[in-house]
All heavy atoms as TSV, in Angstrom:
chain	resi	resn	atom	element	x	y	z
A	1	MET	N	N	8.029	6.608	-18.598
A	1	MET	CA	C	8.333	7.330	-17.380
A	1	MET	C	C	7.422	8.551	-17.281
A	1	MET	O	O	7.363	9.370	-18.204
A	1	MET	CB	C	9.792	7.747	-17.402
A	1	MET	CG	C	10.295	8.235	-16.109
A	1	MET	SD	S	11.572	7.100	-15.616
A	1	MET	CE	C	12.019	7.761	-14.088
A	2	ASN	N	N	6.690	8.662	-16.164
A	2	ASN	CA	C	5.791	9.785	-15.973
A	2	ASN	C	C	6.554	11.001	-15.503
A	2	ASN	O	O	7.551	10.898	-14.804
A	2	ASN	CB	C	4.724	9.435	-14.931
A	2	ASN	CG	C	3.821	8.337	-15.409
A	2	ASN	OD1	O	3.649	8.154	-16.594
A	2	ASN	ND2	N	3.244	7.600	-14.482
A	3	LYS	N	N	6.059	12.184	-15.880
A	3	LYS	CA	C	6.667	13.429	-15.429
A	3	LYS	C	C	6.168	13.737	-14.025
A	3	LYS	O	O	4.969	13.694	-13.764
A	3	LYS	CB	C	6.310	14.558	-16.385
A	3	LYS	CG	C	6.971	15.841	-16.012
A	3	LYS	CD	C	6.917	16.828	-17.134
A	3	LYS	CE	C	7.516	18.110	-16.626
A	3	LYS	NZ	N	8.438	18.689	-17.517
A	4	ILE	N	N	7.098	14.042	-13.126
A	4	ILE	CA	C	6.751	14.334	-11.741
A	4	ILE	C	C	6.477	15.822	-11.615
A	4	ILE	O	O	7.309	16.651	-11.989
A	4	ILE	CB	C	7.883	13.885	-10.798
A	4	ILE	CG1	C	8.060	12.378	-10.903
A	4	ILE	CG2	C	7.598	14.303	-9.375
A	4	ILE	CD1	C	9.237	11.842	-10.139
A	5	LYS	N	N	5.305	16.164	-11.078
A	5	LYS	CA	C	4.916	17.565	-10.967
A	5	LYS	C	C	5.173	18.142	-9.593
A	5	LYS	O	O	4.907	19.291	-9.345
A	5	LYS	CB	C	3.442	17.701	-11.333
A	5	LYS	CG	C	3.183	17.315	-12.769
A	5	LYS	CD	C	1.738	17.338	-13.125
A	5	LYS	CE	C	1.577	16.910	-14.572
A	5	LYS	NZ	N	0.234	16.556	-14.899
A	6	ILE	N	N	5.706	17.337	-8.689
A	6	ILE	CA	C	6.023	17.790	-7.335
A	6	ILE	C	C	7.517	18.047	-7.270
A	6	ILE	O	O	8.323	17.235	-7.720
A	6	ILE	CB	C	5.596	16.738	-6.300
A	6	ILE	CG1	C	4.079	16.567	-6.340
A	6	ILE	CG2	C	6.052	17.123	-4.911
A	6	ILE	CD1	C	3.548	15.448	-5.485
A	7	LYS	N	N	7.896	19.202	-6.696
A	7	LYS	CA	C	9.300	19.571	-6.596
A	7	LYS	C	C	9.683	19.786	-5.142
A	7	LYS	O	O	8.823	19.901	-4.266
A	7	LYS	CB	C	9.552	20.866	-7.370
A	7	LYS	CG	C	9.306	20.728	-8.841
A	7	LYS	CD	C	9.589	22.015	-9.558
A	7	LYS	CE	C	9.371	21.808	-11.033
A	7	LYS	NZ	N	8.544	22.796	-11.639
A	8	ARG	N	N	10.989	19.845	-4.888
A	8	ARG	CA	C	11.489	20.106	-3.549
A	8	ARG	C	C	11.001	21.485	-3.094
A	8	ARG	O	O	11.022	22.452	-3.853
A	8	ARG	CB	C	13.013	20.082	-3.543
A	8	ARG	CG	C	13.586	20.183	-2.173
A	8	ARG	CD	C	15.077	20.038	-2.124
A	8	ARG	NE	N	15.709	19.909	-3.418
A	8	ARG	CZ	C	16.900	20.398	-3.697
A	8	ARG	NH1	N	17.576	21.054	-2.807
A	8	ARG	NH2	N	17.422	20.219	-4.895
A	9	GLY	N	N	10.515	21.570	-1.869
A	9	GLY	CA	C	10.013	22.824	-1.332
A	9	GLY	C	C	8.506	22.977	-1.418
A	9	GLY	O	O	7.929	23.836	-0.769
A	10	ASP	N	N	7.836	22.146	-2.224
A	10	ASP	CA	C	6.375	22.190	-2.329
A	10	ASP	C	C	5.743	21.693	-1.030
A	10	ASP	O	O	6.304	20.848	-0.338
A	10	ASP	CB	C	5.874	21.311	-3.471
A	10	ASP	CG	C	6.152	21.894	-4.847
A	10	ASP	OD1	O	6.526	23.074	-4.920
A	10	ASP	OD2	O	6.008	21.156	-5.839
A	11	THR	N	N	4.558	22.203	-0.730
A	11	THR	CA	C	3.782	21.700	0.396
A	11	THR	C	C	2.803	20.676	-0.136
A	11	THR	O	O	2.074	20.941	-1.095
A	11	THR	CB	C	3.025	22.849	1.089
A	11	THR	OG1	O	3.978	23.829	1.511
A	11	THR	CG2	C	2.280	22.350	2.307
A	12	VAL	N	N	2.811	19.482	0.484
A	12	VAL	CA	C	1.941	18.406	0.037
A	12	VAL	C	C	1.115	17.867	1.196
A	12	VAL	O	O	1.475	18.027	2.358
A	12	VAL	CB	C	2.746	17.242	-0.604
A	12	VAL	CG1	C	3.426	17.684	-1.871
A	12	VAL	CG2	C	3.743	16.660	0.360
A	13	THR	N	N	-0.002	17.229	0.858
A	13	THR	CA	C	-0.856	16.556	1.818
A	13	THR	C	C	-0.805	15.068	1.526
A	13	THR	O	O	-0.869	14.652	0.366
A	13	THR	CB	C	-2.312	17.044	1.685
A	13	THR	OG1	O	-2.333	18.459	1.848
A	13	THR	CG2	C	-3.204	16.399	2.732
A	14	ILE	N	N	-0.688	14.269	2.573
A	14	ILE	CA	C	-0.663	12.818	2.404
A	14	ILE	C	C	-2.104	12.326	2.353
A	14	ILE	O	O	-2.898	12.642	3.238
A	14	ILE	CB	C	0.137	12.156	3.532
A	14	ILE	CG1	C	1.552	12.676	3.472
A	14	ILE	CG2	C	0.071	10.647	3.430
A	14	ILE	CD1	C	2.496	12.149	4.476
A	15	ILE	N	N	-2.438	11.549	1.305
A	15	ILE	CA	C	-3.830	11.145	1.108
A	15	ILE	C	C	-4.095	9.689	1.454
A	15	ILE	O	O	-5.242	9.261	1.439
A	15	ILE	CB	C	-4.295	11.449	-0.334
A	15	ILE	CG1	C	-3.398	10.779	-1.366
A	15	ILE	CG2	C	-4.343	12.935	-0.568
A	15	ILE	CD1	C	-3.872	10.939	-2.802
A	16	SER	N	N	-3.052	8.906	1.753
A	16	SER	CA	C	-3.285	7.532	2.199
A	16	SER	C	C	-2.103	7.061	3.029
A	16	SER	O	O	-1.011	7.611	2.964
A	16	SER	CB	C	-3.508	6.597	1.011
A	16	SER	OG	O	-2.321	6.416	0.300
A	17	GLY	N	N	-2.345	6.036	3.825
A	17	GLY	CA	C	-1.300	5.482	4.674
A	17	GLY	C	C	-1.482	5.893	6.128
A	17	GLY	O	O	-2.504	6.474	6.509
A	18	ASP	N	N	-0.485	5.586	6.952
A	18	ASP	CA	C	-0.554	5.868	8.386
A	18	ASP	C	C	-0.620	7.362	8.689
A	18	ASP	O	O	-1.219	7.773	9.680
A	18	ASP	CB	C	0.651	5.273	9.112
A	18	ASP	CG	C	0.628	3.753	9.102
A	18	ASP	OD1	O	-0.470	3.191	8.910
A	18	ASP	OD2	O	1.698	3.149	9.295
A	19	ASP	N	N	0.010	8.193	7.867
A	19	ASP	CA	C	0.052	9.636	8.100
A	19	ASP	C	C	-0.996	10.393	7.300
A	19	ASP	O	O	-0.833	11.572	6.996
A	19	ASP	CB	C	1.448	10.170	7.760
A	19	ASP	CG	C	2.509	9.672	8.715
A	19	ASP	OD1	O	2.172	9.462	9.893
A	19	ASP	OD2	O	3.659	9.488	8.298
A	20	LYS	N	N	-2.099	9.733	6.963
A	20	LYS	CA	C	-3.153	10.342	6.148
A	20	LYS	C	C	-3.644	11.639	6.776
A	20	LYS	O	O	-3.909	11.705	7.974
A	20	LYS	CB	C	-4.326	9.368	6.014
A	20	LYS	CG	C	-5.448	9.864	5.150
A	20	LYS	CD	C	-6.528	8.819	5.021
A	20	LYS	CE	C	-7.655	9.308	4.146
A	20	LYS	NZ	N	-8.664	8.283	3.950
A	21	GLY	N	N	-3.720	12.692	5.955
A	21	GLY	CA	C	-4.210	13.982	6.418
A	21	GLY	C	C	-3.116	14.944	6.852
A	21	GLY	O	O	-3.361	16.136	6.977
A	22	LYS	N	N	-1.903	14.471	7.061
A	22	LYS	CA	C	-0.807	15.349	7.457
A	22	LYS	C	C	-0.313	16.138	6.253
A	22	LYS	O	O	-0.388	15.681	5.119
A	22	LYS	CB	C	0.368	14.550	8.022
A	22	LYS	CG	C	0.142	13.996	9.394
A	22	LYS	CD	C	1.432	13.389	9.918
A	22	LYS	CE	C	1.251	12.797	11.296
A	22	LYS	NZ	N	2.500	12.201	11.787
A	23	THR	N	N	0.183	17.350	6.526
A	23	THR	CA	C	0.793	18.148	5.482
A	23	THR	C	C	2.239	18.419	5.855
A	23	THR	O	O	2.593	18.443	7.033
A	23	THR	CB	C	0.064	19.494	5.285
A	23	THR	OG1	O	0.109	20.215	6.508
A	23	THR	CG2	C	-1.366	19.299	4.867
A	24	GLY	N	N	3.067	18.596	4.852
A	24	GLY	CA	C	4.468	18.869	5.100
A	24	GLY	C	C	5.177	19.321	3.842
A	24	GLY	O	O	4.625	19.279	2.742
A	25	GLU	N	N	6.414	19.753	4.018
A	25	GLU	CA	C	7.227	20.232	2.911
A	25	GLU	C	C	8.043	19.080	2.330
A	25	GLU	O	O	8.554	18.236	3.068
A	25	GLU	CB	C	8.168	21.317	3.421
A	25	GLU	CG	C	9.036	21.934	2.363
A	25	GLU	CD	C	9.979	22.973	2.928
A	25	GLU	OE1	O	9.758	23.433	4.053
A	25	GLU	OE2	O	10.946	23.299	2.227
A	26	VAL	N	N	8.174	19.058	1.020
A	26	VAL	CA	C	8.958	18.018	0.355
A	26	VAL	C	C	10.434	18.324	0.546
A	26	VAL	O	O	10.912	19.405	0.198
A	26	VAL	CB	C	8.609	17.936	-1.152
A	26	VAL	CG1	C	9.503	16.942	-1.858
A	26	VAL	CG2	C	7.159	17.566	-1.341
A	27	ILE	N	N	11.159	17.368	1.137
A	27	ILE	CA	C	12.594	17.521	1.364
A	27	ILE	C	C	13.368	17.114	0.109
A	27	ILE	O	O	14.300	17.790	-0.301
A	27	ILE	CB	C	13.057	16.669	2.561
A	27	ILE	CG1	C	12.386	17.147	3.831
A	27	ILE	CG2	C	14.564	16.707	2.707
A	27	ILE	CD1	C	12.632	16.243	5.022
A	28	SER	N	N	12.977	15.975	-0.481
A	28	SER	CA	C	13.643	15.526	-1.704
A	28	SER	C	C	12.696	14.693	-2.543
A	28	SER	O	O	11.712	14.154	-2.045
A	28	SER	CB	C	14.911	14.731	-1.382
A	28	SER	OG	O	14.578	13.539	-0.744
A	29	VAL	N	N	13.024	14.608	-3.838
A	29	VAL	CA	C	12.232	13.842	-4.797
A	29	VAL	C	C	13.128	12.755	-5.378
A	29	VAL	O	O	14.270	13.015	-5.741
A	29	VAL	CB	C	11.707	14.762	-5.924
A	29	VAL	CG1	C	10.899	13.966	-6.932
A	29	VAL	CG2	C	10.883	15.894	-5.352
A	30	LEU	N	N	12.600	11.530	-5.451
A	30	LEU	CA	C	13.324	10.398	-6.023
A	30	LEU	C	C	12.609	9.986	-7.313
A	30	LEU	O	O	11.742	9.111	-7.292
A	30	LEU	CB	C	13.362	9.239	-5.024
A	30	LEU	CG	C	13.843	9.588	-3.612
A	30	LEU	CD1	C	13.579	8.455	-2.656
A	30	LEU	CD2	C	15.301	9.957	-3.633
A	31	PRO	N	N	12.936	10.614	-8.450
A	31	PRO	CA	C	12.162	10.377	-9.677
A	31	PRO	C	C	12.249	8.964	-10.227
A	31	PRO	O	O	11.294	8.463	-10.804
A	31	PRO	CB	C	12.726	11.390	-10.667
A	31	PRO	CG	C	14.034	11.797	-10.134
A	31	PRO	CD	C	13.998	11.591	-8.649
A	32	LYS	N	N	13.375	8.289	-10.054
A	32	LYS	CA	C	13.503	6.932	-10.590
A	32	LYS	C	C	12.617	5.939	-9.852
A	32	LYS	O	O	12.178	4.938	-10.417
A	32	LYS	CB	C	14.959	6.473	-10.527
A	32	LYS	CG	C	15.831	7.194	-11.526
A	32	LYS	CD	C	17.230	6.664	-11.538
A	32	LYS	CE	C	18.054	7.413	-12.568
A	32	LYS	NZ	N	19.441	6.948	-12.606
A	33	LYS	N	N	12.335	6.216	-8.574
A	33	LYS	CA	C	11.481	5.339	-7.771
A	33	LYS	C	C	10.054	5.873	-7.645
A	33	LYS	O	O	9.218	5.251	-7.003
A	33	LYS	CB	C	12.069	5.176	-6.371
A	33	LYS	CG	C	13.391	4.457	-6.357
A	33	LYS	CD	C	13.865	4.272	-4.935
A	33	LYS	CE	C	15.148	3.503	-4.875
A	33	LYS	NZ	N	15.591	3.284	-3.491
A	34	ASN	N	N	9.772	7.057	-8.213
A	34	ASN	CA	C	8.468	7.727	-8.092
A	34	ASN	C	C	8.105	7.951	-6.623
A	34	ASN	O	O	6.985	7.674	-6.202
A	34	ASN	CB	C	7.364	6.945	-8.795
A	34	ASN	CG	C	7.436	7.100	-10.289
A	34	ASN	OD1	O	7.911	8.110	-10.793
A	34	ASN	ND2	N	6.982	6.107	-11.005
A	35	MET	N	N	9.046	8.446	-5.832
A	35	MET	CA	C	8.818	8.667	-4.413
A	35	MET	C	C	9.295	10.051	-4.002
A	35	MET	O	O	10.119	10.668	-4.685
A	35	MET	CB	C	9.538	7.613	-3.591
A	35	MET	CG	C	9.025	6.220	-3.825
A	35	MET	SD	S	9.778	5.052	-2.722
A	35	MET	CE	C	8.382	4.043	-2.352
A	36	VAL	N	N	8.726	10.525	-2.894
A	36	VAL	CA	C	9.145	11.793	-2.299
A	36	VAL	C	C	9.389	11.581	-0.808
A	36	VAL	O	O	8.836	10.655	-0.210
A	36	VAL	CB	C	8.080	12.904	-2.489
A	36	VAL	CG1	C	7.936	13.283	-3.938
A	36	VAL	CG2	C	6.749	12.514	-1.905
A	37	ILE	N	N	10.205	12.433	-0.221
A	37	ILE	CA	C	10.424	12.416	1.217
A	37	ILE	C	C	9.841	13.708	1.763
A	37	ILE	O	O	10.210	14.798	1.326
A	37	ILE	CB	C	11.922	12.289	1.552
A	37	ILE	CG1	C	12.460	10.963	1.016
A	37	ILE	CG2	C	12.137	12.380	3.061
A	37	ILE	CD1	C	13.933	10.748	1.211
A	38	VAL	N	N	8.896	13.580	2.715
A	38	VAL	CA	C	8.176	14.712	3.284
A	38	VAL	C	C	8.639	14.922	4.726
A	38	VAL	O	O	8.757	13.955	5.493
A	38	VAL	CB	C	6.652	14.477	3.239
A	38	VAL	CG1	C	5.896	15.662	3.791
A	38	VAL	CG2	C	6.204	14.183	1.818
A	39	LYS	N	N	8.890	16.183	5.073
A	39	LYS	CA	C	9.380	16.521	6.411
A	39	LYS	C	C	8.345	16.148	7.472
A	39	LYS	O	O	7.164	16.454	7.330
A	39	LYS	CB	C	9.684	18.019	6.465
A	39	LYS	CG	C	10.318	18.459	7.747
A	39	LYS	CD	C	10.696	19.917	7.678
A	39	LYS	CE	C	11.447	20.313	8.922
A	39	LYS	NZ	N	11.849	21.714	8.881
A	40	ASP	N	N	8.788	15.473	8.523
A	40	ASP	CA	C	7.978	15.074	9.679
A	40	ASP	C	C	6.828	14.124	9.339
A	40	ASP	O	O	5.821	14.089	10.031
A	40	ASP	CB	C	7.429	16.300	10.424
A	40	ASP	CG	C	8.537	17.151	11.015
A	40	ASP	OD1	O	9.598	16.588	11.337
A	40	ASP	OD2	O	8.335	18.369	11.160
A	41	CYS	N	N	6.953	13.346	8.273
A	41	CYS	CA	C	5.955	12.349	7.918
A	41	CYS	C	C	6.644	11.025	7.653
A	41	CYS	O	O	7.738	10.984	7.128
A	41	CYS	CB	C	5.175	12.767	6.680
A	41	CYS	SG	S	4.143	14.199	6.966
A	42	LYS	N	N	5.973	9.933	8.023
A	42	LYS	CA	C	6.479	8.574	7.874
A	42	LYS	C	C	7.862	8.449	8.522
A	42	LYS	O	O	8.855	8.114	7.883
A	42	LYS	CB	C	6.512	8.142	6.408
A	42	LYS	CG	C	6.622	6.624	6.281
A	42	LYS	CD	C	6.437	6.142	4.875
A	42	LYS	CE	C	6.607	4.644	4.833
A	42	LYS	NZ	N	6.628	4.135	3.486
A	43	ILE	N	N	7.901	8.709	9.814
A	43	ILE	CA	C	9.139	8.650	10.587
A	43	ILE	C	C	9.406	7.203	11.002
A	43	ILE	O	O	8.534	6.522	11.516
A	43	ILE	CB	C	9.041	9.529	11.858
A	43	ILE	CG1	C	8.702	10.972	11.504
A	43	ILE	CG2	C	10.313	9.442	12.674
A	43	ILE	CD1	C	9.802	11.749	10.877
A	44	ALA	N	N	10.636	6.737	10.768
A	44	ALA	CA	C	11.066	5.412	11.196
A	44	ALA	C	C	12.202	5.594	12.197
A	44	ALA	O	O	12.998	6.523	12.076
A	44	ALA	CB	C	11.540	4.587	10.013
A	45	LYS	N	N	12.257	4.726	13.195
A	45	LYS	CA	C	13.352	4.786	14.153
A	45	LYS	C	C	14.551	4.052	13.590
A	45	LYS	O	O	14.422	2.940	13.089
A	45	LYS	CB	C	12.946	4.156	15.476
A	45	LYS	CG	C	12.034	5.013	16.290
A	45	LYS	CD	C	11.854	4.429	17.660
A	45	LYS	CE	C	10.992	5.340	18.507
A	45	LYS	NZ	N	10.836	4.801	19.847
A	46	LYS	N	N	15.712	4.686	13.676
A	46	LYS	CA	C	16.936	4.081	13.176
A	46	LYS	C	C	17.938	4.017	14.311
A	46	LYS	O	O	18.154	5.012	15.007
A	46	LYS	CB	C	17.498	4.917	12.028
A	46	LYS	CG	C	18.726	4.320	11.416
A	46	LYS	CD	C	19.236	5.143	10.263
A	46	LYS	CE	C	20.466	4.426	9.729
A	46	LYS	NZ	N	21.363	5.294	9.028
A	47	ALA	N	N	18.527	2.857	14.519
A	47	ALA	CA	C	19.525	2.677	15.574
A	47	ALA	C	C	20.866	3.210	15.088
A	47	ALA	O	O	21.264	2.985	13.950
A	47	ALA	CB	C	19.654	1.212	15.940
A	48	ILE	N	N	21.559	3.957	15.962
A	48	ILE	CA	C	22.889	4.443	15.624
A	48	ILE	C	C	23.874	4.003	16.692
A	48	ILE	O	O	23.540	3.951	17.878
A	48	ILE	CB	C	22.919	5.975	15.454
A	48	ILE	CG1	C	22.407	6.702	16.682
A	48	ILE	CG2	C	22.145	6.395	14.237
A	48	ILE	CD1	C	22.614	8.189	16.652
A	49	LYS	N	N	25.066	3.659	16.263
A	49	LYS	CA	C	26.104	3.209	17.179
A	49	LYS	C	C	26.748	4.405	17.874
A	49	LYS	O	O	26.760	5.510	17.337
A	49	LYS	CB	C	27.177	2.442	16.411
A	49	LYS	CG	C	26.713	1.119	15.870
A	49	LYS	CD	C	27.863	0.407	15.195
A	49	LYS	CE	C	27.409	-0.947	14.686
A	49	LYS	NZ	N	28.511	-1.672	14.064
A	50	PRO	N	N	27.317	4.195	19.046
A	50	PRO	CA	C	28.056	5.274	19.706
A	50	PRO	C	C	29.274	5.684	18.869
A	50	PRO	O	O	29.979	4.844	18.321
A	50	PRO	CB	C	28.499	4.646	21.029
A	50	PRO	CG	C	27.598	3.500	21.239
A	50	PRO	CD	C	27.191	3.014	19.886
A	51	THR	N	N	29.490	6.997	18.772
A	51	THR	CA	C	30.635	7.535	18.043
A	51	THR	C	C	31.299	8.608	18.893
A	51	THR	O	O	30.865	8.867	20.017
A	51	THR	CB	C	30.196	8.155	16.699
A	51	THR	OG1	O	29.277	9.215	16.966
A	51	THR	CG2	C	29.551	7.137	15.782
A	52	GLU	N	N	32.316	9.252	18.353
A	52	GLU	CA	C	32.995	10.340	19.067
A	52	GLU	C	C	32.029	11.487	19.370
A	52	GLU	O	O	32.023	12.034	20.461
A	52	GLU	CB	C	34.173	10.868	18.239
A	52	GLU	CG	C	35.367	9.952	18.222
A	52	GLU	CD	C	36.071	9.876	19.559
A	52	GLU	OE1	O	36.172	10.898	20.254
A	52	GLU	OE2	O	36.508	8.767	19.917
A	53	GLU	N	N	31.212	11.875	18.381
A	53	GLU	CA	C	30.271	12.984	18.585
A	53	GLU	C	C	29.093	12.568	19.457
A	53	GLU	O	O	28.595	13.341	20.258
A	53	GLU	CB	C	29.725	13.496	17.244
A	53	GLU	CG	C	30.756	14.010	16.287
A	53	GLU	CD	C	31.125	13.003	15.211
A	53	GLU	OE1	O	30.305	12.132	14.876
A	53	GLU	OE2	O	32.259	13.079	14.715
A	54	ASN	N	N	28.622	11.347	19.262
A	54	ASN	CA	C	27.449	10.854	19.988
A	54	ASN	C	C	27.902	9.685	20.874
A	54	ASN	O	O	27.933	8.549	20.443
A	54	ASN	CB	C	26.384	10.409	18.977
A	54	ASN	CG	C	25.109	9.990	19.656
A	54	ASN	OD1	O	24.972	10.098	20.860
A	54	ASN	ND2	N	24.164	9.508	18.874
A	55	LYS	N	N	28.238	9.973	22.095
A	55	LYS	CA	C	28.810	8.963	22.996
A	55	LYS	C	C	27.821	7.854	23.354
A	55	LYS	O	O	28.203	6.712	23.530
A	55	LYS	CB	C	29.305	9.622	24.287
A	55	LYS	CG	C	30.339	10.694	24.077
A	55	LYS	CD	C	31.702	10.099	23.916
A	55	LYS	CE	C	32.728	11.225	23.820
A	55	LYS	NZ	N	33.986	10.799	23.309
A	56	LYS	N	N	26.540	8.188	23.464
A	56	LYS	CA	C	25.545	7.205	23.911
A	56	LYS	C	C	25.009	6.310	22.800
A	56	LYS	O	O	24.633	5.176	23.049
A	56	LYS	CB	C	24.369	7.923	24.570
A	56	LYS	CG	C	24.655	8.445	25.956
A	56	LYS	CD	C	23.413	9.023	26.530
A	56	LYS	CE	C	23.184	8.448	27.894
A	56	LYS	NZ	N	21.955	8.909	28.496
A	57	GLY	N	N	24.920	6.843	21.591
A	57	GLY	CA	C	24.249	6.086	20.533
A	57	GLY	C	C	22.753	6.200	20.731
A	57	GLY	O	O	22.253	7.212	21.191
A	58	GLY	N	N	21.996	5.182	20.378
A	58	GLY	CA	C	20.549	5.179	20.595
A	58	GLY	C	C	19.774	5.176	19.291
A	58	GLY	O	O	20.216	4.635	18.287
A	59	PHE	N	N	18.607	5.812	19.333
A	59	PHE	CA	C	17.703	5.823	18.193
A	59	PHE	C	C	17.471	7.250	17.726
A	59	PHE	O	O	17.397	8.171	18.529
A	59	PHE	CB	C	16.355	5.202	18.568
A	59	PHE	CG	C	16.450	3.739	18.882
A	59	PHE	CD1	C	16.603	3.309	20.184
A	59	PHE	CD2	C	16.398	2.797	17.879
A	59	PHE	CE1	C	16.696	1.968	20.488
A	59	PHE	CE2	C	16.476	1.451	18.164
A	59	PHE	CZ	C	16.631	1.034	19.465
A	60	ILE	N	N	17.329	7.417	16.403
A	60	ILE	CA	C	16.954	8.706	15.842
A	60	ILE	C	C	15.762	8.486	14.923
A	60	ILE	O	O	15.537	7.382	14.424
A	60	ILE	CB	C	18.104	9.363	15.048
A	60	ILE	CG1	C	18.573	8.469	13.897
A	60	ILE	CG2	C	19.258	9.724	15.945
A	60	ILE	CD1	C	19.479	9.162	12.909
A	61	GLY	N	N	14.976	9.525	14.702
A	61	GLY	CA	C	13.852	9.455	13.772
A	61	GLY	C	C	14.320	9.865	12.389
A	61	GLY	O	O	15.048	10.830	12.232
A	62	LYS	N	N	13.910	9.117	11.368
A	62	LYS	CA	C	14.329	9.391	9.997
A	62	LYS	C	C	13.110	9.328	9.089
A	62	LYS	O	O	12.301	8.404	9.207
A	62	LYS	CB	C	15.371	8.357	9.574
A	62	LYS	CG	C	15.900	8.557	8.184
A	62	LYS	CD	C	16.950	7.522	7.850
A	62	LYS	CE	C	17.428	7.756	6.435
A	62	LYS	NZ	N	18.328	6.719	5.984
A	63	GLU	N	N	12.975	10.321	8.205
A	63	GLU	CA	C	11.865	10.320	7.262
A	63	GLU	C	C	12.115	9.281	6.176
A	63	GLU	O	O	13.205	9.189	5.636
A	63	GLU	CB	C	11.700	11.695	6.602
A	63	GLU	CG	C	11.186	12.761	7.529
A	63	GLU	CD	C	12.289	13.621	8.112
A	63	GLU	OE1	O	13.474	13.345	7.859
A	63	GLU	OE2	O	11.960	14.561	8.843
A	64	MET	N	N	11.084	8.522	5.858
A	64	MET	CA	C	11.178	7.495	4.827
A	64	MET	C	C	10.404	7.957	3.588
A	64	MET	O	O	9.501	8.787	3.680
A	64	MET	CB	C	10.611	6.174	5.346
A	64	MET	CG	C	11.332	5.617	6.558
A	64	MET	SD	S	13.091	5.367	6.320
A	64	MET	CE	C	13.079	3.983	5.208
A	65	PRO	N	N	10.736	7.406	2.405
A	65	PRO	CA	C	10.058	7.826	1.175
A	65	PRO	C	C	8.586	7.396	1.131
A	65	PRO	O	O	8.209	6.371	1.685
A	65	PRO	CB	C	10.838	7.119	0.070
A	65	PRO	CG	C	12.063	6.577	0.683
A	65	PRO	CD	C	11.834	6.490	2.147
A	66	ILE	N	N	7.783	8.216	0.448
A	66	ILE	CA	C	6.358	7.949	0.240
A	66	ILE	C	C	6.118	7.968	-1.267
A	66	ILE	O	O	6.641	8.838	-1.973
A	66	ILE	CB	C	5.491	9.033	0.910
A	66	ILE	CG1	C	5.797	9.101	2.396
A	66	ILE	CG2	C	4.013	8.783	0.670
A	66	ILE	CD1	C	5.178	10.289	3.089
A	67	HIS	N	N	5.331	7.026	-1.775
A	67	HIS	CA	C	5.060	6.975	-3.210
A	67	HIS	C	C	4.284	8.216	-3.634
A	67	HIS	O	O	3.446	8.738	-2.886
A	67	HIS	CB	C	4.277	5.709	-3.569
A	67	HIS	CG	C	4.330	5.395	-5.026
A	67	HIS	ND1	N	3.395	5.870	-5.908
A	67	HIS	CD2	C	5.224	4.683	-5.748
A	67	HIS	CE1	C	3.699	5.455	-7.129
A	67	HIS	NE2	N	4.809	4.721	-7.057
A	68	ILE	N	N	4.570	8.687	-4.838
A	68	ILE	CA	C	3.971	9.923	-5.343
A	68	ILE	C	C	2.451	9.829	-5.438
A	68	ILE	O	O	1.759	10.822	-5.259
A	68	ILE	CB	C	4.596	10.249	-6.712
A	68	ILE	CG1	C	5.939	10.872	-6.450
A	68	ILE	CG2	C	3.706	11.103	-7.565
A	68	ILE	CD1	C	6.475	11.781	-7.450
A	69	SER	N	N	1.916	8.635	-5.661
A	69	SER	CA	C	0.464	8.491	-5.772
A	69	SER	C	C	-0.232	8.703	-4.435
A	69	SER	O	O	-1.451	8.874	-4.406
A	69	SER	CB	C	0.111	7.105	-6.329
A	69	SER	OG	O	0.502	6.099	-5.395
A	70	ASN	N	N	0.515	8.702	-3.338
A	70	ASN	CA	C	-0.074	8.883	-2.011
A	70	ASN	C	C	0.013	10.292	-1.488
A	70	ASN	O	O	-0.324	10.551	-0.338
A	70	ASN	CB	C	0.601	7.922	-1.020
A	70	ASN	CG	C	0.360	6.476	-1.368
A	70	ASN	OD1	O	-0.648	6.141	-1.963
A	70	ASN	ND2	N	1.280	5.618	-1.023
A	71	VAL	N	N	0.473	11.242	-2.309
A	71	VAL	CA	C	0.528	12.649	-1.901
A	71	VAL	C	C	-0.107	13.521	-2.978
A	71	VAL	O	O	-0.204	13.127	-4.142
A	71	VAL	CB	C	1.984	13.119	-1.647
A	71	VAL	CG1	C	2.627	12.352	-0.527
A	71	VAL	CG2	C	2.828	13.048	-2.886
A	72	LYS	N	N	-0.568	14.701	-2.552
A	72	LYS	CA	C	-1.085	15.674	-3.503
A	72	LYS	C	C	-0.620	17.065	-3.100
A	72	LYS	O	O	-0.406	17.330	-1.911
A	72	LYS	CB	C	-2.609	15.636	-3.601
A	72	LYS	CG	C	-3.323	16.151	-2.375
A	72	LYS	CD	C	-4.808	16.209	-2.603
A	72	LYS	CE	C	-5.475	16.803	-1.356
A	72	LYS	NZ	N	-6.899	16.978	-1.535
A	73	LYS	N	N	-0.451	17.934	-4.069
A	73	LYS	CA	C	-0.050	19.322	-3.802
A	73	LYS	C	C	-1.164	20.024	-3.055
A	73	LYS	O	O	-2.349	19.794	-3.324
A	73	LYS	CB	C	0.226	20.070	-5.098
A	73	LYS	CG	C	1.613	19.982	-5.586
A	73	LYS	CD	C	1.769	20.896	-6.769
A	73	LYS	CE	C	3.214	21.140	-7.077
A	73	LYS	NZ	N	3.405	22.035	-8.196
A	74	SER	N	N	-0.773	20.885	-2.117
A	74	SER	CA	C	-1.817	21.653	-1.417
A	74	SER	C	C	-1.479	23.114	-1.385
A	74	SER	O	O	-0.516	23.563	-1.932
A	74	SER	CB	C	-2.008	21.138	-0.004
A	74	SER	OG	O	-0.796	21.008	0.685
């Protein structure tokens, strides 16, 4: 198991993938999967059902995990 040198709150730059060149803050680290979640990067649309708070339902944007090898500290 490799030691992860990126922590929550660090600013990272994405070095490969669809969001290449974007920078953002690390929201969370998933050490068992070697992945991080970066704010406003790799957004996926998620469908939500109508509820009491959200009468309409619809789609929301959700950050998805990015492998640690695809980000670097900046």
